[in-house]
N, C-alpha and C positions, 0 to 999 in steps of 0.2 A: 489772507489773514487780517490785512489791513481794511478790506473791505468788510470783514466780519467786524473787529472793531469799531467802525463806525456805525455799522448798522446795530449794534449790542448797545449804544449808549457812551461810548468813547467821547473822549474830548474832542469836540469840533467849534469851529468861529461860527459856521453858519447855522440856520434854524433846525432844529433835529425831526429828521421825517416821521412819520404816522407810521400807527403800526399797520394796516392793509400796505404802506409803502415797503415799508421791513418786507414782511412776508411775500410782496409781489418779488421783489429783488432775490429772498433768498429761494423763491422759487426757481427763480430765473436761473439761480447758480446748481440748484440742483438739475435743473434740466439741460443747461449747457456745458458745466464745470465737464472737461476731461479728465479730470485728478481724483482721484477716489476720496483723498484727504480733503480735498474744497469740499465735495458733495456731502461727505461725513460730518464733518462741521456746519453746513449748511442745513442738514436733516435736526442733527443735534441743535440749534437757534429756533428752527421749528417747535422741537419740540418744548423748550422752555416757552416759546409762544402759544402754546396752544391752549393751555389753562386758562389763560387770559383773553387771548383771541382766540375762544374754539370758532366762533362764526367764520370767522375770515380765512383762519387755519386749514379748515373743514371746505370752504369753498373754492379756495386757490390751489390747495396742498394734495388734496386726494387724489387726485390722477399723476402726481410725481411720485407720490410716495408709492402707490400700489406699484408703480412703473420700475422704482426701487427694490422693491420684493423680488419682483419679476428676474432683476436684469444686475442685481449686486449680492446671489446668493453665497458667493464666496466670501465674503466681509462681515461675518456675524456683529460686528458694533453697531454697523450701519444698519441693518436690517434689523437690532433692537431699538435701535431711536427711532425707525419708522413704525414701528410695532407702537411703540410706546407712544408717538404721535396722535397715530389712529386711535388707538385707547383712549386719549384724551377728548378726541374730538366725538367721538361715538358714546362712550357712557356717561352716563347722566350723575353716576356716585356723587362725583367730584362738584359738581356743582350743587347738588342736594345739600351736600356739604356746607355747601358756602351758604346757601340761604338760609339753615339750620342756626349758623351761627350769626347770620345777620337779625337786624333789628328792625329794619325796615320792611314793611308790609306790601309797599307801591311794588316790590321787584318784579316784572315781567317774568310770571311764570309758563315760560314757554320750553321749560327744559325736557319734557318727554317728546314735544312734537319735534325740537331739535334733532336728538338721538333717532327717533325712529329714520325722519327724511333722510340723514346721515348713511343709517344702516342700509337705507334703502338704494340709497347710490351705491353702497358696497355691493351689494349682494345684488345688484341689476346683473351683472354679469358674474355668474356662478363659476369662474373660472378662479374668482377671485377668492371666493369660500374653499374650493378646491385645492389653490394655493396655499391657504393658510392652515388649512389639515395637513401641507406636506411640512410646511415650517414647523407646525406642532412635535413633526417625529424628531426634529434635531435634537439631539441632545444637550448641546450647548443649552448653559443655562441663560444667557441675555436673549437668546432667542427664543426658547421654547416657556418659559414664563409670561412673557409680553405676550407672546402669540395664544397661551391659554387665558389670559385675560379677556384678551380683544375677542375671540370666539364667543366667552360667557357674555361679554355686553353684547354682542350681535345677537345672541339667543334671546336675552332680555326683551330685546328692540321688537326684533321681528320672527317669535321665537315657531310658527308653525311651517313659516317660508323657509328659515335655514335649518330645519329639519328634515325640509325634505329635502332641500340639497346633499345634506349629508348622509341621507338616506339612499340616495340614488349613486352618490359617490363610492367607487370601488373600495372596500375596506376602509370606510368612513370612521365607523363607529368602533370598528376596531384600533384603529389606531388612538382612538381617544381612549380606548378602555386599558391600551399601556402606559396611562397618566400614574394609575392606582397601584402600580410597582415601582413607579420612582422612587429612588433612595432619599430624596430632598425631599423634605415635608412640606416645603413652601408649596413646591408645583404638586406634590400628592395632594395636599389638602384642595389646592383652587381646581384640579382635577376634580375633586368631589364633587364641589360647586359648576364647573360644568355639566358633569354627568345629569346635575338636579335640572338643569335648563334644559339639557337635551330630552330627557325623559319624560318632561311635564305633557300628559295627554297626548301621547303618542305611541297608541300600543304596541307597536310592530318596533321602534327603535326599544321598546321597553323590554322584548320577548329579547331581542341581539343582544341588550348589554346582559338579561339575564342569563344566557347561554355561553355569554363570555367569561362565565365562571364572576361574576359580579357579584355575587352574594356571598362566595369563599373568602373571595379579597376583602370587602365589606366587614364580614365579622372577625376576620383576623384585625384588621386594624382597631375596631372596637375594644378587641379582646388587648391589643399591644396597649390603648389607651387610658386601659383601666377600666372598661365595662361603664357603668352608672356613674363612676369619680372621676370619668373622664373628662375632658375639656370640652370646647365648641367642636370640635372637630369629631367628635361621637355625636353630636347634636344633628352635623350635616348628614356624617353616615345616614342616621335613623331616617333622616329626611331624604336619603333616595331610596333608602327601602322602602318605605312607604310610597313612594312614588311607583317604584316598579313591581308593589303588590297590590295596591289599591286597585279594585276594579279590573283586577288580569287576573282571570281562572286560571288559563296556561301557566303565568309565574305562580303561583299561590300551591299549584300543585307540582313544579318543579321545584318549589321552595321546601314542600312537605317531602316527595318522594328523596330529596336528595339529603334528608334527615338533620336539616338546618334547624327545626324546631329546637330540636333536642340541645342545641348549642345556645340558646335562649335562655334557659333555666339559671347558667351563674350570672347574670345581669340582675335578678330578683332575690341574691341571696344578702339580704341586708341583716346587719349583726345587731345585737342585743343593744347599743347605746345608739339609738334614734334621733338623739338631740344635735340641735345646729349642723342640719342640711342647708348644703350650699345652695344658691339659685339655679347654678348650674347641673347639680345633681338631682334637683326637682324636677327640672325642665328637660333633662336626659330620661327620667325614670319614666316621665308622663309619655315621653314620646313611645318610649317602653312598649308601654302598657296600650299605648294606641296602636301599633303596629302588632299585638295579639291578635286585639280585636279587628283590626283588619281581615287576620286569617278565619276569623270565627261569624265576622260579621253576618247579622241573619238576611242581609240581601246577596249574600253569596248563592251558589246552589245550593242546595242542599246536603248533597252526597260529597261537596267538597268541604261545607264546613264540618260536617259529623267526622270523616276521615281527620282532618285536624283537630278535633276535639279529644277524639281517642289517642291521639298522638300526644297532646299535651297532658293527658292524665298519664299515660304511661311512661312517661319520661321523668314526671314528677313535677311538671310546670306548674301542673294547675296547685299541687299541694302547696308549693312553694308560695303561689300567689295568696293560698288562704293564712298561710304565715303572716303574709306582710298585712294582711286583714284582719287578724287577731292580735297583730302587734301593737304596743304603747308608742306614744311619742312621733308618729310619723306623719307627716304635715296634712292636713285636710282636704287640702286638694287631690296630695297622692292617694290617703285614704277612698274617696270620692270615686275616682277613676279606678283604685284596682275593684273597688265594688262593681261598676260598670261592666270590669273585664272577666271579673269572675262570673258575673251576670250572663255575659254572651258565651264563655264556655262551657258552662253547666247547658244551657238553652237546649231543650230537645232532646238532651242526650242523658239517656237513664243512667247509666256506669256513672257518668260525673254529678249526677242528682242525687244519686244513694249516697256516692263520697262525699259531698258538700251536707248529707243532711246528716253525717255521723261527725260533723268538723264540733267541736268543741272549744269553748271560748278559755283562756288559762286563769280561771276565777276559782273562786273556794266557795261552794262547792261549783264543780264545772258545769257550764250551762251548753245548751248547742248554740253554736253560732246564728243559728234561724231566730233564735229566743232574742240573741242579744242587740241582732240587726233592726228585730220588732219595736224592742224597745228605745232605739235610736228613731225610729221612723213615727212613731208615735208620740215622739217627747219635742214638744213646740219651742222647746230652748236649739234643739239641734240646727245648723244650717240648713235651710233651703232646697241647695242642690244634696247635699247629704240625703236629705230625707226621699226625695226623688230616685236616687239612687239605689235606697234599701229597697224603696217601691219596685224599681225595675229589678232588683236581686230576685225578690221573693216571686214577681211574675215569671220568668225566666224558669226557676226553680220549680214552677209548677206546670210550665208549658210541657204538655202530653207527657205528662207524669200522672198516672193515676193513683200511682203509689202513695205519691207525697200528697195527692190529694186530700187523700182519705185518712190519711196521719194528721192533718193540720186538723179535718173536719172531727176525728174521733178525740182531742183533745178539746171540745166543746160538748159532748154526747156526755149526759149524767153518768154512764157508767165509768168513763174512764176521766173522770177531773180527780187530778189530785189538789189536795189542799196545801200543802207543804211546798211547792213549787211552782213559779209562773210558767203558763204555757203558751204556746202560742195564740192559739186561741180565746185564753183569757186576754190577752194584748191587744187581740182585733176585735173583740166585744169593749173593752175598755176605751179603744182608740174610737171604735163606733158611736160611743154613746158621751163623751167627751165633749166640752164646752169649748174647744179649737176645732174650728171647720175645717182646717188643712186635715189635722187627724180622722176628722167625720170623712172625709172624703178617702182618704187615702185608705185607711182601713174597710172602706164598704168596695172598694174596688180589689184590695187584695183578698177580700173573703169572696167577691164574684169571680175572681180567676182561682181561686180552690172549688168553686162547682162548673165551671167549664167544660159543657161537652160533658156531664159526669151524672146523669138522673137520677142515679140509684145514693147520690151523695146531697141530693136534691132534697129526697125526700128522707134522707135521714136526718139533714138539717131542720126538718118540721118537729123534731123532736125535743130540740134545744128550748130548754126553758128560765126565764130570767127572774134574778128576785129583784124587784125593783126597787121595795121597802119594805123596813119591820112589820110586820102585823099584814101586809097584803099577799092574798095569792101570787105565786109565778106566773109571770106570762109567756109564753112563746116570742122567740127571737123576730119570725116574722109580724106578730103585732106586735113587738115593742117599737121595729122598723114605721111602720103603718102611723103608730103615736106619736112619734117626733117628727116623721113626716107632714102629720096634721096640725103640727102645734107651731107652724110658722117660724121656722128656724133662717140661717141665712142660706142663702143662694146655692154655694158650694154643696154645703151639708145636705140639701135637698135634692141635687143633682146626683152624688153619691150615692144616696140609700135609693132612688128612684132606678140606676144604673142597677145594683143590686138586686133590688125586686125584679126589674125587666129580665137578667140574666138567670134570675132562681125559679120564675115564674115560666121562663121559654121551654118548651118541649118538655112540661112536667104537667100532665092534667090533675094530680093529686095538689100540687102546689098551687094551682088555679084555684082550684076549689075549695081549699084552706082558705087564700084570701080572700074569694067571694062569700066565704060563711061569717064575715066580719060583717054587721050591715053598712058601718060607715064608713067602709073603704068607695063604693062605687059611687054615693053621692059627692063624694070630696072630690075624686078623679073629675066626675063632670061637672061639678062646680068650677075646678080649676081651670078646665078647658073653656068652658062658656064666655068666663068672667074675659073684658077687655082688660090686659095691664101692661106696663110698661115694656120695653125692650128687653130688661134684665129678666122679665118673668118669662118671657115668651119661652125660653127655653125650656123651664120648669111647662110649662102648658104642652110643649112637643112632648117632650119623656111622659107626661100624665097620661096623653092620647096614645103614646106606644104602651104604655104598660094598661090599658083600656083595651086595648087591639090586641096585644099579647091573651089577655084573659077572653077575650072571645072568641080567638084562633083557636085557642089551646084547650075548649073548654070541651069538657066532656057532656054537659048536659044533666047531670049526675043532681043539681041543685034545681028546682024547680022553677023557683023564684030568679034564677039567674042564668037562664038558659039562652044560649045564642041567639035566639030570635028576641025576645025580651030586652037582651042587652042593646041590640040594633035598635029598637024601636026608642030607648029609650035615650040613645043617641040622635035619632031625627028627633027627637021630640025636644029635648034641652039642649042638644051643639047644631044639630043641621051637619048631616054628610059633610057636603061640603066645605064648611069650617072646618069640621072633624081633620078630612084630609088636608086641611092648610096648617091646620096649628099642627100635624104630623110632620109635615115638610121643613116647620122652622129647626128642626135636627139637623138634617142633610145640609141644609144652605147657609149656616153658623159657620164663621171665620174659623174657630178655635175647631169644630168638628172634621173641617179639611186640615187643619196642623198635623191634630192625632192620628187623621189615616193615613199619615205618609210611612212613619215608621214607627216600630215598638218600642224604642226607648221614649221616656217620659219625658219629654224638655219641654220648661216652660218659663217664658222670660221673668216671671214672677206668681207669686202664689195664685193670684187672682184670675189668671188666663188658665188655672188648673181646673178644665171643667169636664174633658172626655178621655177615656183611653182607647188605646188602640184596639185592642180587641173587640170593645162595644160597638165598635166603630162597625167593623164586621158583621157583628149581630143587626144593626139598625140595615144594613145591607140589605140583609139578605131577609129580612122581616117587615120592610115598609113597606115592599111590592104586594106584597100578600096579604097584608093586615086592608091595604085600598081595596083590592078585589073583594075579601070577606064584608067589608061593611056594605058593600052595595049588591049582594047576591040575597037572593028574596028564599021566602022560608022553602019555597019547592025548590029550588036550586040546592040550598042547602041539604032538604031530605037526598035528590041526589047525588049530590056530593057525599051526604054521609054514606049510601047504599053504595056509590063506587067505591070509598072509600075503604068499605066493609068487603068489596068484590078485592079491592086489590089485596085491602091488608090478608084474605085468606089467599090470596092469589100468592102474596108475598111470604106468608105461611106456610105452602105449600114449596115454593120455593126455596123457602128456607129449610123446611125439612128435608126436600131431595139434595139439597147442599150438604147439609149433615149430612145423611145418608154417604153421599158421594165422598164427602170428608172423610168419616168413618172407614169406605173400603177402602178409600186413598191410603188410608193410616194401616188398616190391614193388610194393601197390600205393600206397603212398607214392609212392616211386620214381619209378613210370611217374605217378602226379598230378603230382609235383614239374617231372617230363619235357615233361607235358602242357604246366604252366604255364609252363615255358621257351621250348618252343615256339611257343606262343600269343605272348607276349610278344614272343619274334624273327619271327613272323609278323605283329605288330602295329608293329615296328619298323621291318620291311621295307615294308609299305606304307605309313607313313608316309613311308620314304624315296622310294618309289615316285610318292608325290604331291606332294610336294618336286620332284623332277624332272620330275614332269610340270609343273609351275608356272615350274621354270627354263627347259626346252624351248619352254612359251609364252610368257615372258619373251624369249626369245634371237628366237623367230619375230617379235614384235613390233618387235625393235629390226633384226630384217633388213629389213622393211619399210619401216620409218621409214628405214633406210639406202637403200633401193632409190629410194623417191619423194624423197630431197634428192639422188641422184644422175642422177634425170631431171631434175630442176629445173637442174643444173650444164651439163648437156648442151644444156638448153635455151637457158642463159645465153650457154654457147659460139656457139650458131649465129646470135643475134643479137647479135653483137659490133660488128656496124657501126650498130646503136642505142646504144652507148652513152652517145654526147653528148647525146642526146633524154634518155636516163635519167640523166641526171647536170643537167638543167636547162640547157646551153648548146647554142646553135643556131648553127652552121656560117656560116650567111649573116651574122648579129651578128659573128661574129669578123672576117670579109671587108670589113664596113663600115669595124669597127674600123682593119684596118690602110689601107686606101683612108684614113682619114680621118689619121692617123700620117702618110702620105707626102705628105699636101698639107701640113701644119704643116711637117713639115723643108724641102719646097720655099719654104714662106713664110720659113722660118729663113735657109736659104741666101741668099735674095733679099735680104733685111734685112741679112745680115750684110753681101751686096754694095755696098749701099746705104752702110752703115755705113764702109766701107773708101774709098768713096770720100769721103767725106765730111771723113773725116781728112785726104784726101790732099789735099782743098782749104783745110781749115785749116792745114796745116803749108805750104804755100803761102801763107797769108795771113800767116800768122807771117812767113814771110820776108819777103815785101813790106813788113809794118809794120818789120820792123829796117830796111829800107832806106830808108824814109821816114823815120824816124828819125832817121837818120845825116844825111838830106838835109836842109838849114836852107833851103834855098828852094822847099819844097813851099809851098804856099796854106794860108790857114784854111778854105779852102771846100773842097779835098779832104780835109783832116785832119777836119773834122765828117762828110763821106761816108763817110770811110772808118769810122770810129768806128761810125757807125750802123749799117754795112753789118757791122762786125764784131760787134755786139751781135745784129744780125738771126740772122747765123752760129751764135752761141755759142746762143742761145734753140732752133734749130730742132734744133741738137746734142744739145741739153738732151731735149726732145719723142722726137728716134731713142732715145737711152739708153734711157726708161721705156720706148717701146714694146717694146725688144728686152727688157727684164729682164720685161715682160709674157708677151711671147712665149717667153723661158725657162721663166718659171715654169711656163707650161702645157704647154710641152714635158716638163719636166720628169715633171706630173703626168699626163701620155699614156703617159711611158714606165714610171712606175709601174702604170699599169692592165695598160700590155703585159704587165709580170711578172708579175700576177696572174692573167692567163690564161693565158699559159706555164705557172706552175705548178699551173692547175685541170685543164688540158689531160693535163698529165704525170701528174696523180694519176689521171683517170679511163683516159684513153687519148692517149698523143701526137700528137695528129693535125694540130695545127698546125706539126708542123714540116716536114720533107721527107720524101718518100716512105721514104726508105731507112729514116731511125729507126722511122718508123711500123711498115715493115713488121719490122723487126727487133723492136720491143715486142712485135708478135700473134704472131711464131714464139714469143716467151719465155713471153706468156700460153697459146699452146697447149701447149707443153712444162709446164706447171704443172699443166694441167687433164689433160692424157694420166696424170700420174704422181698425181695425186689419184685418177682412174679406174680406172689399176693396184690402188693400195692399198685401194680400195672392193671390186673383184673379189676380191682376195685375201682379206679379211676375211671376206666373203660366202661363201667357197668353206671357209674356217674353221669359220664357225659351220654351214654343211651339213656338212662331216665331225663337230663335235660332235653335232651332232642325231641324224647314224645312229648314234653311240657310246652315247647316252642310251637310244635306241630299242632297240640291243641287250643295253643293263643292263634296260633295262622288261620287254623279253622274258624276260631269265633271272629277273628275280624272282619275274613271273608265274609260270615255271614251280618255283620253288623252293615259290613259297604252293601249287602243286598238290600238290607230294611233299607239303609238311606238311601238308597237309589228308587226304591220304592215308595218312601215318603216324598221325595222329590217329584219323581212323577205324579202323585198326588196331589201334591201343593201347587206343580203346574197345572192339573186339571181345576183346579181351584179358582185360579188365577184366571184360566181362561172361562170359568163360570162368573166370576165377577165382572171382569170386560163385556161380556154377554147382556149382564145386569144393568151396565151402566149404560151399553149402548139405549137398552128399553126404557130408563129414564131421561134418557136424553132425548128419546121417540118422545116420551111422557112431555116433557118441559116443553119441546117444540110444539104439540099441542095447545098447550097451555098460552103460551106466547101467541097463537094465531088468535084464542080467545080474549088475550089479553088486548090484543092489537083491535079487534071488534069492537070492546068494551072502550079503548080509548078514542077509535071513531063514532061512537057514538056519543061521547062524553063532548068532542072536540064540535060535533054536532050541535048539541045543547049550549055550546059557549063556553064550558068549565076548561081550564088550564089544565094542564095534566104533563108531569114530567116527564120526558122524552126517557127511552128504556136505556139508553146510553148512560145517562148523569146517573140512574139510579144503578146501572151496574159497576159506574167509576166509581159512585159513592161507596158500592160491596168492596169492591176493589182497594179503594182506598184501606177500610175497614180490614182486608184480610192482610195486605200489607201491612198496616201499623199492628196487628195481632201480630204477623211476622217477626214483625222487627222487634216486638217485646218478646217474645219466646226466644228471637238469638241473642238478644240482651241479658235474657233471662240465664 
């Protein structure tokens, strides 16, 4: 410790050692000291010096610090000091902060080189990076956090090299993914920063990170932090998600299949009170919108983009974005980015485009969102980037959307103009002829997109008439465009109008005829092309040459004065073919043309650079070559080409006709197959019904047989009526015996009653005689005693008689109760114990009941027989129906076979036509006429059929 005090600047008498000497002594101490405490103190001292003496510590101590990481793994404190020291040496962040705070401008700016060199030294041994990955796995905060920071700094300095080392390291990426699950927010947040650097421009690592459940964890963190209201952690997570998804089709598909798009919807749930947005919330929402755009970017494969667009519609994300679009108080940059995001979500997706067309702004009365956006586009007071975003949104709405194109053009036609409300067509016309050149250009490009690849609408737009001023007759929209073009307006306005005219006239002979019908148009174009103007006007000259070339190439020679040959002669005399081709080439050589051709979104640094549209660059690329060839063709070649064109048109018509026939036959086949399937299903249903009815008939038969058996038993029971008492277990003889016994007991009872009456009379006589004796005093004692004894004997005999009578009465009541029971039992079974008349009545009543039951059973059997007959008839009709269906099925199969035979004949005919076409093409090639390959034609036809198929599916 005394050594360290001297090194760290403690009081000493001698001169102070320099920083390099101190660092050298500390390095020797780290290398030679045997005590862990001494080494730890030395490393801590190096850490404190590493910021000020970065170069010296890096040169002298790096090897010793790496050795400490390898040997002193058991002590987390020294490992933490070593990692912090290495981070201070390698990282440029600290030195950059010091330079930012310093006011001196002459400081040597070698920060990047120094960090990069130290990083290169560290990763020269790949084991060092592997060791660092092992240390990052440690849970100790003082080890894990410095390790994460050091690895992040290494990736910043030498990203590709460190990425490759981690990629080949066993479970290297998986170890780092565990950082997102750390409960300590500091480590988790720095882990997000580490993964940002790790996933930059490395598709392999991006895939591994994605399949390590990164999407789930990052979305959970964003939700925990409060979505768009969260802090900088949300921003870091969104940047990492962008790294994982941008230009990585595999991860995009995994994100969609994992239903993570649905979890993005809550991000855009903005409340009604949109005032006072924090800068962090604006940044977060901006990144969230960019993440949506990554999934639906036009540069992605069309299938992946389409599936993401549909998922965003079904989960309500598009609806949420449209809510933000129409909300008030949203910051301008968020509104602009939202418009761009909605543009790409609906681009080329018919379902989303239809929904967007139905969105209304919350105004009174409600206006379509498209109209509100177009009002912003043609308003020169709106910000430039916002107007560009609205134009992009309108272009995406019309991209591959013939329905939307028709709706826009219909608002310009005379029969559909509504004078009470502003329509999209009126806004476009107003912008087209306003005094603001940017509005002119935007309106012209927007209208050109409404006509893109739609010949029908190009013809309909020729009907549009404009009232220029009061008292003057209306002029057509085409005429008004050429009038403004000839008035010498701004370059931007003329470029926009020329692009509109070129799009309008291309592939539309009727529009070319209308254009040439105005005698001033061709002289104006030739005059513009022939003049030698400055660089600014060269672009206009090139577009004029393109428009004149389109008038020649798509000319149907219906106007005698402006036939193809005469126009080419005019070019030869007034301009010269070489000069015309040179002026035509000005377009594709222009710098702004190259920028516009890169991506569909119009992105311009300033309004002056707004010259070309992306779709128009495709048209130029398509027409430039064919127009150059058409200019050099002679009249004979034109005639031959016309003949070949006619032949090709005839052949195309034949092919189209046969394709139509084949398509119709395919449809008929499909209908017949569907009909067969329907009939088959009906047949199966009928068979199931028949089987069910057969089982019901069998059940009815069983029930009928059961009832029949029961009826037979009842009849047998009726016939054996006389045996009912034996069935009830009561014998007639026993009943008669009981009756006889009952009669005997009755007789005994009457006899005893008679005796009792006699005794009572005797007693009465004795009482009367006793009274007489009591009154006579002359009776003797002997007679008194004899009378008393006789009286006592009589009383005893009387008591005995009374007890016998009581016993006999109890026995008689008992017999009467048994008699009543027998009568009840006889009445329940069949009242035989009564007299013969009651018995006969009961028998007749029972017979009546039995006859009634027999009648009911007969009627039920009759109903069952009738139901059986009806079921048999239904079964016979079902069998006949099945036979008819089988006959119809065989007929349909025969028709299918005949259709296949006709299709084979058509294919043979097509093969003959193809041979004739090949011969004609060989002749044309011999004559030097360029002929499109049949593969191109078929691919175009196939593309059209695919588009038709997609539209039918979407409808």
